C-alpha positions as CSV (number, residue, x, y, z in Angstrom):
1,M,0.0,0.0,0.0
2,I,1.3,3.4,-0.9
3,A,0.6,4.9,2.6
4,E,2.7,2.1,4.2
5,R,5.5,2.9,1.7
6,H,5.6,6.4,2.7
7,A,5.4,5.8,6.5
8,R,9.2,5.7,6.7
9,T,10.7,7.6,9.6
10,S,14.3,7.5,8.7
11,P,16.5,7.3,5.6
12,P,17.5,3.8,4.2
13,K,20.3,2.3,6.3
14,A,22.9,2.3,3.5
15,L,22.4,6.1,3.3
16,E,22.3,6.6,6.9
17,R,25.8,5.1,7.3
18,S,27.3,7.5,4.9
19,M,25.7,10.6,6.4
20,T,29.0,11.5,8.1
21,N,30.2,13.5,5.0
22,G,28.4,15.9,2.6
23,H,28.0,13.2,0.0
24,G,25.8,11.1,2.2
25,A,23.6,14.1,3.2
26,R,23.2,14.8,-0.7
27,L,22.2,11.0,-1.2
28,V,19.7,11.2,1.6
29,K,18.2,14.3,0.0
30,A,18.1,12.7,-3.4
31,A,16.4,9.6,-2.0
32,R,13.8,11.8,-0.3
33,L,13.2,13.7,-3.4
34,A,12.5,10.6,-5.3
35,E,10.3,9.3,-2.7
36,L,8.5,12.6,-2.5
37,L,8.1,13.0,-6.3
38,Q,6.7,9.4,-6.4
39,A,4.2,10.3,-3.8
40,V,3.3,13.5,-5.7
41,G,2.9,11.6,-9.0
42,Y,0.7,8.9,-7.4
43,A,-1.7,11.5,-5.7
44,V,-2.0,13.5,-9.0
45,W,-2.6,10.4,-11.1
46,Q,-5.3,9.1,-8.7
47,A,-6.8,12.6,-8.6
48,A,-6.9,12.6,-12.4
49,E,-8.5,9.1,-12.5
50,F,-11.3,10.4,-10.2
51,E,-11.7,13.6,-12.3
52,D,-12.2,11.4,-15.4
53,S,-14.8,9.3,-13.4
54,L,-16.7,12.3,-12.5
55,A,-16.9,13.5,-16.1
56,H,-18.3,10.1,-16.9
57,V,-20.9,10.4,-14.2
58,V,-21.9,13.9,-15.5
59,V,-22.3,12.6,-19.0
60,I,-24.2,9.4,-18.0
61,R,-26.4,10.9,-15.2
62,L,-26.9,14.6,-16.4
63,R,-26.5,14.7,-20.2
64,K,-28.9,13.4,-22.7
65,A,-26.4,11.0,-24.1
66,R,-28.3,7.7,-24.2
67,G,-28.7,6.4,-27.7
68,V,-26.8,9.2,-29.4
69,G,-24.3,6.9,-30.9
70,E,-20.6,6.3,-30.2
71,T,-19.2,9.3,-32.1
72,R,-21.7,11.9,-30.5
73,G,-21.3,10.1,-27.1
74,A,-17.5,10.4,-27.3
75,E,-17.9,14.3,-28.2
76,I,-20.1,14.8,-25.2
77,L,-17.6,13.0,-22.9
78,A,-14.7,14.9,-24.4
79,K,-16.5,18.1,-23.6
80,A,-17.1,17.1,-20.0
81,Q,-13.5,16.0,-19.6
82,R,-12.3,19.5,-20.4
83,R,-13.9,20.8,-17.3
84,T,-12.1,21.0,-13.9
85,M,-12.8,18.6,-11.0
86,G,-14.4,21.4,-9.1
87,H,-16.7,22.3,-11.8
88,L,-17.8,18.7,-12.3
89,L,-18.3,18.2,-8.6
90,R,-20.3,21.5,-8.6
91,E,-22.5,20.3,-11.3
92,L,-23.2,17.0,-9.5
93,K,-23.8,18.7,-6.3
94,D,-26.3,21.1,-7.8
95,A,-28.3,18.1,-9.6
96,G,-28.3,16.3,-6.1
97,V,-26.9,13.1,-7.8
98,L,-24.4,12.3,-5.0
99,E,-25.1,10.9,-1.6
100,A,-24.0,13.2,1.2
101,E,-21.0,11.1,2.4
102,L,-19.6,10.8,-1.1
103,E,-20.1,14.5,-1.7
104,R,-18.3,15.3,1.4
105,R,-15.3,13.1,0.5
106,A,-15.2,14.4,-3.0
107,T,-15.2,18.0,-1.8
108,W,-12.3,17.1,0.4
109,L,-10.5,15.6,-2.5
110,V,-11.0,18.6,-4.6
111,D,-9.6,20.8,-1.7
112,E,-6.6,18.5,-1.3
113,R,-5.9,18.3,-5.0
114,N,-6.1,22.2,-5.3
115,W,-3.7,22.4,-2.4
116,L,-1.2,20.1,-4.0
117,I,-1.2,21.7,-7.4
118,H,-1.5,25.3,-6.3
119,H,0.1,25.5,-2.7
120,A,2.1,22.4,-1.6
121,K,5.4,23.4,-3.1
122,R,5.4,26.8,-1.7
123,E,4.0,25.8,1.7
124,N,6.6,22.9,2.0
125,R,9.9,24.5,0.9
126,G,12.6,22.9,2.9
127,A,10.6,19.7,3.6
128,L,13.5,17.7,2.3
129,N,15.7,19.1,5.1
130,N,13.2,18.8,7.9
131,G,12.5,15.2,9.0
132,S,9.1,15.8,10.6
133,G,7.9,18.3,7.8
134,Y,9.0,15.6,5.3
135,E,7.1,12.9,6.9
136,T,3.9,15.1,7.4
137,L,4.0,15.9,3.7
138,L,4.4,12.3,2.6
139,A,1.5,11.3,4.8
140,R,-0.6,14.0,3.4
141,L,0.2,12.9,-0.2
142,A,-0.4,9.4,0.7
143,R,-3.9,10.1,2.0
144,L,-4.8,12.2,-0.9
145,G,-3.7,9.3,-3.3
146,E,-5.5,6.7,-1.3
147,E,-8.6,8.7,-0.8
148,A,-8.8,9.5,-4.6
149,S,-8.3,5.9,-5.5
150,D,-11.0,4.7,-2.9
151,L,-13.4,7.3,-4.2
152,N,-12.8,6.3,-7.9
153,V,-13.7,2.7,-7.0
154,T,-16.8,3.8,-5.1
155,M,-17.9,6.2,-8.0
156,V,-17.3,3.7,-10.7
157,R,-19.3,1.0,-8.6
158,E,-22.2,3.5,-8.1
159,L,-22.1,4.5,-11.8
160,E,-22.2,0.8,-12.9
161,E,-25.3,0.2,-10.7
162,F,-27.1,3.1,-12.1
163,I,-26.2,1.9,-15.7
164,V,-27.6,-1.5,-14.8
165,S,-30.7,0.0,-13.3
166,S,-31.1,1.9,-16.5
167,G,-31.5,-1.4,-18.4
168,V,-28.0,-2.1,-19.6
169,D,-27.0,-5.7,-19.3
170,R,-24.3,-6.2,-16.8
171,A,-22.8,-8.9,-19.2
172,Q,-22.4,-6.1,-21.8
173,I,-20.6,-3.9,-19.2
174,D,-18.2,-6.7,-18.2
175,E,-17.6,-7.4,-21.9
176,D,-16.8,-3.8,-22.5
177,A,-14.6,-3.6,-19.3
178,K,-12.6,-6.6,-20.5
179,R,-12.1,-5.0,-23.9
180,L,-10.7,-1.8,-22.4
181,Q,-8.5,-3.7,-20.0
182,Q,-7.0,-5.4,-23.0
183,E,-6.7,-2.2,-24.9
184,W,-4.9,-0.5,-22.0
185,G,-2.5,-3.5,-21.5
186,Y,-4.0,-4.8,-18.2
187,E,-4.6,-8.3,-19.5
């Protein structure tokens, strides 16, 4: 689990032994930077996955897209995907589509994603040199990434249930999912 990987409280032992000279300290910073950038990348990627799921929910739940055909449907989705996570969430909130807990969690995620993109770097200057500040930042990034991933799973499940309740055969959904997994190289 990503959160466990980022729960480290000290540098790797090999680096710790070489910290008696300036080279060792640079190695520790380099290792911390690599770990930090991995955590940032994971958080951004998972938030982007959730944003894409929000766009799908907007199209399927709020747009008149059923029966428009694959080409027109792709155009409608592409237009929704150009909107920001915050705008997509606002539209879903205004339509009353989301359950209260899901809405609360999604709002938290939008706020955290906005913090990461617009404020985290500025607010955490020197984190690589500050053990507790570094660990606090890693923990926050891990929480953001995990929550985005969990929310995405929840959102996709709810969307699938909505689609099935609208009359689409679950076997067709499974077939389409399998095809996409193959296209994306997961199988």
